[in-house]
N, C-alpha and C positions, 0 to 999 in steps of 0.2 A: 503494500500499499504506500510505502514511502520510497522515494528515490534513494538509491544507495548513498549512505553517508549524509543524508539530509534528514530534517526532523519534521518537514511538512507532510502532507498526505496527497499522494498523486494516484488516482484511480485510472484504470485502463487495462486493455487486455493485449495490446500490440506487442509488447515486450515479451510476456510469458508465452503467449501463443507462438511467436517466432522461435522462442528458446526450445519449447517442447517439440515443435515440428522439424526444426532444422539444426539445432545445436547438439541435442543429446544424440547418442548412437541410435536410439530408437524411440518412438513416441510412446510414453507409458499409457496414454489414453486408449491406445489400440487394444489394450488387454483388460480394461476396467469397466466393471458394471457398477453404477453409481447411485446412491440415494443422496440427493442434495437438499440441504436444510437452510432456510433463511428465516428472517424475522427479527423482531426486536428482543423479545424475551422468550425463553422456553427452547431455543435451538439446541443448547447443549444437553438438556433433559431428553429431548426427542432423539437426538443422536445416541445417547446412552442406552435408552430403551430399545431402539432398533438394534443396536450393536449386540446387546446382551441376549435379545430374543434370537437373533441369527447365530450367535455363538452356541446358545443352548441347543439349537436345532443341529449343530454339528458342522456349520459352515466356517470357513476361514475368513475372518472379518477384519478389515482395516478401518480405522477410525482416525479422522483429522479434525481437531478442534481448534478454535481460535477464540481468545488467546490461549497460550499455554498457562499451566497452573504453577507449579513450583519451578520447573526448569524448561527451556525450549524444546527439549526432545520428548517431554511427557505429552505433548500435543499430538504426537504421531505414534499410534498403537496398533498392535494386532492382537485380537483376543484380550483386549483391555490391558495388555502389557506394553510398556514403552519400548521404543527402539533403543538398544543400548547406547549409552552416551558416547562410546568410542566410535561406534558405527555411525552415529548422527554427525559427529565431528568430521570423520572421514568423508562422508557424502557431502557434507557442507563445504569442505575445502575442494573437493573435486568440482562441484557446481560452480563455486566462485572462481576457480581456475579457468573453467570453460567460459565463464561470463566476462572474464577480464579481457578477452579478446574481441568483445563486442562494443559497438559504439553506444548503443542505448542500453544501458545495464539495468539488470533487474533489481527491484527494490528487495529489502530484507524479507518481507512477507512473500514476495513471489519466489524467491530462493527456497524458503521453507516449504512452500506449496509444491514446487517442483520436486524437492527431496521427498516429500511424503508421497507423491504419485509415483515416482521412480521406485521407491522402496516397496510400495504395495504391489506394483507390477512385478518386480523381481521376486517377490515372495509369493506370487500367484494367489492373491486373495480372491475369494469367490465374489465378494462385493465390497466396495469402499464406501463408508458413510462420511460425508464431507459436510462440515459446517462452514457457512459463509463468513468470511472475515468481517467485512463492512459493506452494508448495501446488498448488492447482488449483481446487477447488471454489468457493472464495471470492476467487480471484485475479482481478485486473482484466481479464485476457485471456479469461476464461471467459464470454463474452458472445454466443457464436455458437449458433445453433440447429441442430436436426437438418437434414438435406438436404431442401430443397423446391425444386423446379425447377432442380436442379443447383447451388443456392446453399446455403452453410452450412458446417458442419464435416464434411468429407468423411472424414478419417481422424484418429484420435486415437492418438498413440504414448506408451506409458508406458515410460520408460526405467528402468534399475535404481533401486530405492527403498531408502533406508536412513535411519538416524536422523540427521536434520538439521533445524535450526529447531525442536528439541524445545520444547515450552511454547507455541509459536506456532501451528503447524498440527497439533499432536497431542503426546500425552504418551508415545506408544509407537509401535512400528513398525506395528501394525495401524491405528492412528488415522491415522498419516501416510499410509500406503498408501491408506486410504479417502479422505482429503483429495485426494490426487493423482489418484485415479480419478474424481473429480467432473467431469472434463472430458469424459467418455464421453457419447456421445449415442445415443438409440434409432435404429436403422436404419442408423447409420454402421458403418464398419469400425474395429476396435480391434486395434493391434499391440502385443503385450506383450512386452518384452525378457526375456531370461533373468534371473531374480531369485535373487541369492545367499541372501537371506533367505526362508526358506520361509513365514514368517508373512506377509511382504508379498506373496508369489506367491499364496497362498490367498485373501487378502483382495481382491486385484486380480481374480483369476479369478472369484471369487464376484460382485463388482460388474459385470465384463464380461458374465458369463452372464445377470445380471438385467437389464442395460441393453439389450444388442444380442445376444441368442443367435443362434449360427449365423454370426456375422460377426466372429469372433475369430481372430486368428493368434498362437499361442504361438511365439515365436521359438526357444525351447529345444527345441521338438518338430520343428522344420523341419530338413531335411538341409542343414547348412552345414559347411564345412571351411576352416580357415586353412592354406593350402598355399603351396608355392614353385613358381612356374611358370617353367621355363628360358627358353622362347622366347615371351614374351607379346606379342602384337600385337593392336591394336584396329583393326577394319575401320571407318574413318571416312567411307566413301563417301556415306552418306546422313544424316551428322550435320551439322546446321547450326551447332553451337557450335564454340568454339575450343579448341585443345589448347595448354596452357602448358607450358613445361619445368618440372621440379621445382626447388624452391628448392635452392640449394647447401647441402650438409650436409658435415661432416667425415666421412671415409670410414668411421671407426669408429662413426658413429652411424646408418648407413644400413640395415645388416643385410640388403643385397639380393643381395650376391654377383653372379653373372652374370645373374640372372633378376629376377623380380618377385614380391613377397609379394602374394598374391591370397586373395580369399574366394570359395570355390566354393559356389554356391547351386544349389538344384533348386527348381522351381516348377511349378504346374499351368498348362498351357498354354491353358486355356479358363476362362470363367466357371463352366461346369458342374462341372468337376473342382475348381475353387477352393472352391465351395460344399460339394462333398462332403468335401474335405480339411478344412474348417473346422468341419464337424459339423452343418450345417444340414439335410443329407439324412439321413433315417433309414437307417442301415447295416443290412444283413441280419445274421444271428447269426454268419456266418462270419467268421473273422479277416481274410481278404483284403479284405472289403468296407469295413473301417474305415479304411483308408489306400489312397490311389491307388497303383496298381502302378507299378513302376519305368518302364514304358514310357509311362506318361502324364505324365511329368515332363520338363521341359526343364532343361538345365544350362548355367550361364554362370560365368566367372571374372571377379571384379571386382577391380581393383587397390586395395590398401590403402595409401594415400599418407600418411595420418595415423599417426604412430608410436605404439607401444604395443599391448600384446597385447589390451587391452579393446576397441580399436577394431574388431576383427572383429565383436564383438557389436553395436556401434553401427551398423556397416555393414549387418548383418543387418537391424536394425530399419528403417533407411532403405530398403534394397531392397525389403522386403515392403510398405512404405507406398507406395513408387512402383509396384510391381507392382499393387497395388489400384487406384491411379489410372488405370493404362492398361487394366486389365482390367474395371473397373466404372464408370469416370466419364469415359471417352472421350478420355483423354490418349494418343492413339494414336502420337504422335510419340516417346514414351518407349520407343524400341527397346533392346534389350540393349546395342548399341553406343553409344547416347546416354548410358546409365547408366554405361557403362565410362568414357567420356569425362569425364563429370561427376565420378565418383569419382577420376579421375586428376587433375582440375583442382582438386580441393578443398584449401583452406588454411584453418586455424582458428588464428589467432594467439593466443599465451599459453598454449597447450596443447602441451607437450613442444616448444617452440620453441627451435631452436638459434640463438643470437645471437653473431656475431663481434665481439669488442671491440678488434680489432687497431688500429683508427683511434683509439679512446680511448686505448689504450696508447701509441700513437705520440706523442700530445700530452703525455704525462706522462714517459715514459722517454726518455733521450737517444738520438739516431740511432745512436750507436755500439753501445748496448745492444741496440737493435732489430736492427741488422744482425748482430750476434754471435749473435742467436738464431734466424737464418734457417735454413731447411733446406737441406742441401747434398749429402746423399748417401743412399743407401738403407739405410745403417746406423742412421739416426736414425728417431725415431717419425714416422709419416706427418703428423700435425698436432699443433700445440702445444696442450695443454689450457688453458694460461693464456690463449689467444686466444679461448676459447669459454665461453659461459654457457648452460646449460640452463634455460629459464624455463617454469614450469608452474603453473597456477592452482590446484593441489590444495589443497583447504581443509577437508577432512574426513578421517576415518580410512580409509574405503574408497579414496579417491582417493590418500591417502598410500601405501597398500599397492600400488597399481598403479604409482605413481611409483617406489617403491623396486625393484619388479620391472624396470622399464625401466632404471633406473641400474645395477642389478646386471648386467644383460645388456650394457650399454654398457661397464662395467668389464671384463667377461670378454673382450669384443671387443677393448678396448685391450690387455689382457694378452697375448692371442694375438698380435696384430700386433706388439707390442713384443718378444715372445719370438722371432718369426720374423726380425725386422729387427735385433734386437740380440743374437742368439744368440753371436756371436763375442766380445762383451764380457763374457759370462757374469754380467752384472749388470743387473738391472732393478728399480727401486724400486717398491714396492707403491703403488697409487693409492688414495687416500681421498676422501672427499667433504666439500666445504665447502658447508654448507647456509646460505644467505642467506635468512632467514625474517621474515615479518611476518604478523600475524593480525588479524582483526576481533575486537573484544571479544565474549566469549560462546562462542568455539570452545574445544574440548577440546584445548588446546595440548599437554597432557602425552600424551594418547593419540596425537596426530599425530606428535609428535617421537619417541616410543617406536617408531613404525613406521619412521621415517626414519634417525634417527642411530645409528651403530654405533661401537664402540671405534676410536680413531684419526681419526674425523672431527672436523670443526669446525662450530660453530653460530655464526652472526652474526646477532644480532637487530636488526632495523631497523624504523623507522616507515615508513608510507605516507601521502601527501597525502590530505586529505579528498576523496572522490569528489564531483564536481559533481553537483547535484540529488538527492543522496542523504544528507540531514542525519541520517538514522537510523543510518548507518554510523559506527562510532568504532573507531579503531586502537588495538589493545592496546599498551601502554607497552613499549619495548625491554627496560627493565630487569626488568619482570615475566616477559617471555618468557625472558630470560636466567636468571632465578631458577628458573623452572620447568624449563628445559633442564638446568641443574645438579642438580636434584633427580631427574630421571627418565633421565638418560643418563650411564652411567659410562664413563670413559675418553674423554670428549668435551671438547675445548676450546671454551669458550663466551666470547663477547664481545658487548657491546651497543654500538649506534652511535647517536648523536643524530639523525643524518640519512642518508638513503639515498645521497646523493651522496658522503659520505666512504667508505662501503663500496664503492661502484663504483669510486672513485679507487684504493682499496687493491687491488682485485681487478685493475684495469688495470696497476697497478705491479708486481704479482707476475710472476715469471718462472721459478717452479719448476713442473716438470711432475708434481708429486706429488699434486695435488688436482684433482678434477672439480668445477667451480663450478655449483651449482644453486640457482635462485631460486624459492621456492614459499611456500605458506601462505595467499595471498590473490590473486585475480585483480587487485585494486586495486593490490597491490605490484608484480605483473608489468607492469601498464600504466605504473606509474612508471618501471620499467626501460626500457621501450620509449621513453618520452619522454626519459630520460637519453641514450639512444642515438640519439634524433631519427628514430625509425622510424614510418612511416605505413602501417599494415597495410590500411586501407580507403581507396581513392581516392574522392573525391567526384564526383557526376555533374556534368558540365560543360554 
């Protein structure tokens, strides 16, 4: 996205298309079948869900996300295992050497995109799941053709679109939606997420009907339900993938009770009814002919392991993309059970991730203090808030709205459990939120904080380290964030920190159960927190 050695953003496909077609020994696109995912929010979750389901079905799956999380090489993965750092460096050096002979040189992001596609092709992946970097039409990932001989961009997913990167990919929501719709390909299938912004939906629908009429799935028109299934069981008899236990979470963060939160979906059981439900067949004038009857649809419950209300929408997009793959492109091993296993296996670090900081606390607080804070009876709260941090990469206003919803639900859960367990004491302090925030320059900090902070909360403004291979990213100064927070948030205590480590040490030293700690504002900040706790979310291929 940026010209090599520059800090500005330059969108366009001329450089990377020329490099792929004429500079590399062979064009990796000639071997790749692709699921391409664009949108403002939810892209990464959809990629994770699609990749895990395909992996559970026994396919060799490459995944390319943007941005990277901890290190540049973790954005390029096969079977959710990162390319080895040494191999990444070797390929990067090779690509830069080839590029050094060119007049119009690749940007850093274009180099990484070339690296990912080349590695996927050399490793003979069955499918590549590719997340757009910025926008869509002029993004470096938008280099795939329509499907020819089973090769090309099979499915394009358009996740929820909102106003982000204003001035870079569009000056209003319609222009941004048009830019993101640029990944659509004639003859391919297009899955469109439910759009909160009607202007975005109408523009995306218009482009979809213009590009690939009759091959459009509007998720908001599909029969899906976010439900609770008391006795959820997956029949894994014919599933070659593995089933991993869920990550440990505090009981007040699971919201599962005695069953499983699931997405119930209905889908056409054959290509013919799929085409009919998508509108390619001309319906008769009768109302019944416009939609398949109830008897023509199959129903399945899919586990929703990723927390957050909005994940039901992401799961819907992922499921219908997967259903298109098995219905129209021969991915016959993608059974309902395989998709269920994949959805149960999925992990997406840095998005509503619960991090336990007890070990960090133990290194700061004296052993006596730690022991005095241990659980001892059913009359105390089930887990200590000060031992947990909720980390989420919410970096725009729509994501902040969803994060606040999840936090409010968590606070209600905590209050309910404390009321039950502490009823005899007749006293339970209210819990507020301590927001540890950092932002990239250019973000609407005031709008985001207005959605998050409420009276009684605290805002700690912190910096984050410069992300590797992303010189165009600049961290907003904590003092500026704090000034904005004081201006837009009444009744909120605000403090600025010179470095993240100081804030983390302060969190670890806290022993009061009156605050829920939340880190948000930037995925780069969340990545720094993972480093502080020495967490490695993506193993390397060995």
